[in-house]
VOBA-1610 file (N, C-alpha, C; in pm, whole numbers, padded with zeros to 5 digits, always signed):
BEGIN
Unk-05756+05877+05825Unk-05762+05961+05707Unk-05742+05877+05582Unk-05819+05904+05480Unk-05804+05833+05353Unk-05690+05890+05271Unk-05624+05803+05198Unk-05517+05843+05108Unk-05580+05914+04988Unk-05514+06021+04941Unk-05561+06094+04825Unk-05460+06079+04710Unk-05502+06121+04592Unk-05411+06121+04478Unk-05291+06212+04506Unk-05312+06318+04583Unk-05203+06409+04621Unk-05098+06335+04704Unk-05144+06249+04794Unk-05051+06171+04878Unk-04970+06075+04793Unk-05035+06010+04697Unk-04966+05918+04606Unk-04863+05996+04522Unk-04903+06112+04471Unk-04811+06193+04391Unk-04690+06236+04472Unk-04711+06275+04598Unk-04600+06317+04684Unk-04506+06200+04710Unk-04561+06082+04730Unk-04477+05963+04751Unk-04393+05936+04624Unk-04455+05944+04508Unk-04384+05922+04382Unk-04268+06022+04370Unk-04293+06148+04400Unk-04186+06249+04393Unk-04074+06220+04493Unk-04111+06168+04608Unk-04009+06136+04709Unk-03917+06024+04662Unk-03968+05938+04576Unk-03890+05826+04523Unk-03816+05860+04395Unk-03876+05943+04310Unk-03822+05968+04176Unk-03760+06107+04159Unk-03793+06200+04246Unk-03746+06337+04229Unk-03836+06413+04133Unk-03798+06536+04101Unk-03882+06622+04020Unk-03911+06560+03884Unk-04028+06592+03831Unk-04070+06540+03701Unk-04178+06628+03641Unk-04200+06614+03510Unk-04308+06690+03447Unk-04445+06652+03504Unk-04534+06749+03508Unk-04668+06725+03562Unk-04738+06611+03488Unk-04721+06606+03356Unk-04790+06501+03279Unk-04742+06361+03320Unk-04613+06347+03339Unk-04558+06217+03380Unk-04613+06179+03517Unk-04617+06275+03608Unk-04669+06248+03742Unk-04816+06204+03736Unk-04895+06271+03652Unk-05035+06231+03635Unk-05046+06085+03591Unk-04964+06047+03494Unk-04973+05912+03440Unk-04925+05808+03542Unk-04822+05841+03619Unk-04775+05747+03721Unk-04879+05729+03832Unk-04947+05835+03868Unk-05055+05823+03970Unk-05168+05738+03910Unk-05201+05760+03783Unk-05304+05679+03716Unk-05267+05531+03719Unk-05147+05497+03677Unk-05107+05357+03675Unk-05099+05297+03814Unk-05064+05377+03913Unk-05065+05329+04052Unk-05206+05289+04093Unk-05304+05370+04056Unk-05443+05338+04086Unk-05489+05213+04010Unk-05456+05208+03882Unk-05500+05095+03798Unk-05448+04963+03854Unk-05320+04959+03885Unk-05261+04831+03931Unk-05298+04800+04075Unk-05329+04901+04155Unk-05379+04874+04291Unk-05514+04802+04281Unk-05596+04843+04185Unk-05727+04777+04167Unk-05708+04629+04132Unk-05602+04598+04057Unk-05576+04460+04015Unk-05506+04381+04126Unk-05395+04433+04174Unk-05312+04357+04268Unk-05367+04357+04411Unk-05428+04468+04453Unk-05473+04482+04591Unk-05625+04474+04606Unk-05694+04462+04493Unk-05841+04455+04492Unk-05909+04575+04555Unk-05843+04689+04553Unk-05905+04811+04605Unk-05833+04931+04548Unk-05902+05044+04543Unk-05838+05167+04492Unk-05740+05222+04595Unk-05638+05289+04545Unk-05544+05361+04633Unk-05609+05486+04690Unk-05691+05552+04607Unk-05752+05679+04644Unk-05890+05689+04579Unk-05970+05784+04627Unk-06107+05800+04578Unk-06122+05910+04473Unk-06017+05987+04449Unk-06024+06096+04350Unk-06065+06041+04213Unk-06146+06117+04142Unk-06189+06078+04007Unk-06074+06086+03908Unk-06072+05992+03815Unk-05979+05998+03704Unk-06063+06024+03579Unk-06027+06128+03505Unk-06104+06167+03388Unk-06026+06143+03260Unk-06097+06115+03153Unk-06037+06086+03022Unk-06025+06217+02943Unk-05920+06292+02970Unk-05896+06417+02899Unk-05832+06387+02765Unk-05823+06488+02680Unk-05767+06470+02547Unk-05623+06418+02551Unk-05545+06458+02653Unk-05407+06414+02659Unk-05387+06291+02748Unk-05495+06220+02777Unk-05485+06098+02857Unk-05557+06112+02990Unk-05543+06010+03075Unk-05607+06014+03206Unk-05550+06126+03294Unk-05640+06198+03360Unk-05600+06309+03446Unk-05682+06302+03575Unk-05614+06322+03688Unk-05682+06333+03817Unk-05701+06484+03838Unk-05827+06529+03830Unk-05858+06671+03833Unk-05805+06739+03959Unk-05820+06675+04075Unk-05773+06737+04199Unk-05622+06762+04195Unk-05548+06670+04138Unk-05403+06686+04123Unk-05371+06795+04021Unk-05446+06794+03911Unk-05428+06897+03807Unk-05448+07038+03865Unk-05554+07055+03942Unk-05583+07187+03999Unk-05470+07232+04092Unk-05416+07139+04168Unk-05309+07171+04261Unk-05180+07211+04188Unk-05157+07153+04071Unk-05031+07174+03998Unk-05044+07270+03881Unk-05163+07323+03860Unk-05192+07406+03743Unk-05085+07515+03723Unk-05041+07526+03598Unk-04944+07628+03564Unk-04800+07588+03586Unk-04777+07472+03641Unk-04641+07424+03665Unk-04605+07316+03563Unk-04482+07315+03518Unk-04438+07211+03427Unk-04358+07105+03505Unk-04250+07146+03570Unk-04170+07053+03650Unk-04220+07057+03794Unk-04255+06942+03846Unk-04312+06935+03980Unk-04206+06885+04078Unk-04190+06956+04187Unk-04094+06916+04289Unk-04161+06881+04421Unk-04274+06945+04449Unk-04347+06917+04574Unk-04498+06920+04546Unk-04571+06857+04635Unk-04718+06855+04628Unk-04770+06921+04756Unk-04837+07033+04744Unk-04890+07099+04864Unk-05002+07014+04928Unk-05014+07030+05058Unk-05123+06964+05133Unk-05128+06814+05108Unk-05012+06750+05107Unk-05008+06605+05087Unk-04952+06536+05211Unk-04988+06410+05223Unk-04946+06330+05340Unk-04905+06190+05294Unk-04789+06179+05229Unk-04746+06047+05180Unk-04723+05946+05293Unk-04706+05994+05414Unk-04687+05904+05528Unk-04812+05822+05558Unk-04927+05862+05502Unk-05051+05787+05522Unk-05054+05654+05446Unk-04967+05641+05347Unk-04964+05517+05267Unk-04915+05401+05355Unk-04985+05288+05345Unk-04941+05170+05420Unk-04839+05093+05337Unk-04783+04988+05393Unk-04676+04913+05325Unk-04723+04852+05193Unk-04845+04801+05190Unk-04898+04742+05065Unk-04910+04847+04957Unk-04961+04964+04993Unk-04973+05073+04897Unk-04838+05118+04846Unk-04740+05127+04934Unk-04604+05166+04893Unk-04545+05063+04798Unk-04565+04936+04830Unk-04512+04828+04744Unk-04574+04835+04604Unk-04703+04861+04598Unk-04770+04874+04468Unk-04710+04990+04388Unk-04698+05105+04452Unk-04644+05222+04383Unk-04497+05197+04343Unk-04421+05135+04430Unk-04281+05104+04398Unk-04271+05014+04276Unk-04361+04918+04265Unk-04362+04830+04147Unk-04395+04908+04021Unk-04488+05001+04031Unk-04524+05087+03917Unk-04402+05169+03876Unk-04334+05226+03972Unk-04215+05308+03942Unk-04105+05222+03881Unk-04095+05097+03924Unk-03996+05008+03867Unk-04020+04981+03720Unk-04146+04977+03680Unk-04179+04948+03539Unk-04194+05075+03455Unk-04273+05170+03504Unk-04307+05290+03427Unk-04220+05412+03459Unk-04148+05408+03570Unk-04079+05525+03621Unk-03972+05585+03531Unk-03911+05503+03446Unk-03806+05555+03358Unk-03860+05603+03224Unk-03989+05583+03200Unk-04049+05621+03073Unk-04074+05772+03070Unk-04078+05827+02949Unk-04102+05970+02933Unk-04252+06002+02944Unk-04280+06130+02967Unk-04421+06175+02971Unk-04492+06138+02842Unk-04426+06164+02730Unk-04487+06138+02600Unk-04514+05987+02580Unk-04419+05904+02617Unk-04436+05759+02605Unk-04555+05712+02689Unk-04564+05760+02813Unk-04674+05721+02901Unk-04808+05770+02846Unk-04812+05892+02796Unk-04935+05945+02738Unk-04978+05863+02617Unk-04882+05832+02529Unk-04913+05749+02413Unk-04968+05614+02454Unk-04908+05554+02557Unk-04954+05423+02604Unk-05099+05431+02652Unk-05131+05533+02731Unk-05269+05543+02782Unk-05370+05561+02667Unk-05325+05624+02559Unk-05413+05645+02444Unk-05442+05514+02369Unk-05359+05414+02388Unk-05379+05284+02323Unk-05460+05187+02408Unk-05483+05222+02532Unk-05547+05131+02627Unk-05697+05159+02640Unk-05772+05051+02661Unk-05919+05058+02658Unk-05985+05150+02762Unk-05939+05157+02886Unk-06014+05243+02981Unk-06029+05387+02933Unk-05921+05447+02884Unk-05926+05584+02834Unk-06005+05590+02704Unk-05975+05500+02610Unk-06042+05501+02480Unk-06193+05481+02493Unk-06235+05382+02570Unk-06378+05353+02584Unk-06453+05464+02657Unk-06390+05522+02759Unk-06457+05632+02830Unk-06486+05746+02734Unk-06389+05779+02650Unk-06407+05889+02554Unk-06506+05850+02445Unk-06494+05731+02392Unk-06587+05685+02287Unk-06730+05682+02337Unk-06751+05630+02459Unk-06886+05622+02515Unk-06947+05760+02539Unk-06862+05860+02555Unk-06910+05997+02575Unk-06922+06071+02441Unk-06884+06003+02332Unk-06892+06066+02201Unk-06784+06169+02174Unk-06672+06158+02245Unk-06562+06253+02228Unk-06468+06207+02117Unk-06430+06298+02031Unk-06336+06265+01924Unk-06193+06288+01976Unk-06096+06235+01901Unk-05958+06252+01941Unk-05924+06400+01947Unk-05863+06443+02058Unk-05825+06582+02075Unk-05935+06671+02130Unk-06058+06623+02133Unk-06169+06704+02186Unk-06163+06706+02339Unk-06186+06825+02396Unk-06188+06837+02541Unk-06308+06764+02599Unk-06287+06706+02715Unk-06395+06636+02784Unk-06348+06592+02921Unk-06443+06565+03008Unk-06407+06529+03145Unk-06481+06403+03192Unk-06510+06313+03099Unk-06578+06190+03136Unk-06489+06107+03229Unk-06552+06043+03327Unk-06478+05964+03425Unk-06439+05828+03367Unk-06316+05785+03398Unk-06272+05649+03368Unk-06310+05567+03491Unk-06396+05467+03474Unk-06444+05392+03589Unk-06338+05298+03645Unk-06344+05277+03775Unk-06254+05179+03837Unk-06279+05041+03781Unk-06405+05011+03750Unk-06438+04879+03695Unk-06369+04856+03561Unk-06370+04959+03474Unk-06306+04941+03343Unk-06155+04927+03359Unk-06097+04998+03453Unk-05953+04988+03477Unk-05919+04848+03531Unk-05994+04802+03629Unk-05967+04670+03687Unk-05983+04560+03583Unk-06087+04570+03503Unk-06112+04466+03401Unk-06001+04465+03297Unk-05962+04582+03248Unk-05860+04589+03143Unk-05724+04545+03195Unk-05678+04601+03303Unk-05542+04572+03348Unk-05529+04431+03403Unk-05637+04375+03455Unk-05628+04236+03502Unk-05618+04138+03386Unk-05652+04183+03267Unk-05645+04095+03148Unk-05506+04096+03085Unk-05419+04183+03130Unk-05285+04194+03069Unk-05190+04088+03124
//
């Protein structure tokens, strides 16, 4: 079975405890971004979209819709993560895990993968849109840091 964004989110919650949905979205995003750099492969295949409030995994959003504080992820299987994937996520949590939802959102707004995806689609700041942030743009940007 392939790992999903839901599995990654459930693992994050198991390590960090309950958190706002926005923070969870951003931590899953950064887990994917750094997996592309450190492990040379994506953690999951779910699309990441450049929404007005930053990167969002639509499948995770749909599952959590209407909730603010997230405590559990339905239909998730964090046990599917292998040791390398867990180590990557743990490193992300070590760096980003103590940051606020707002801080993480602001950071994504300053970074090229989100900005370029929206600019290339002709979206203005605050405008709704669902353009995909490519794995290639994420790998290229984060590997340059």
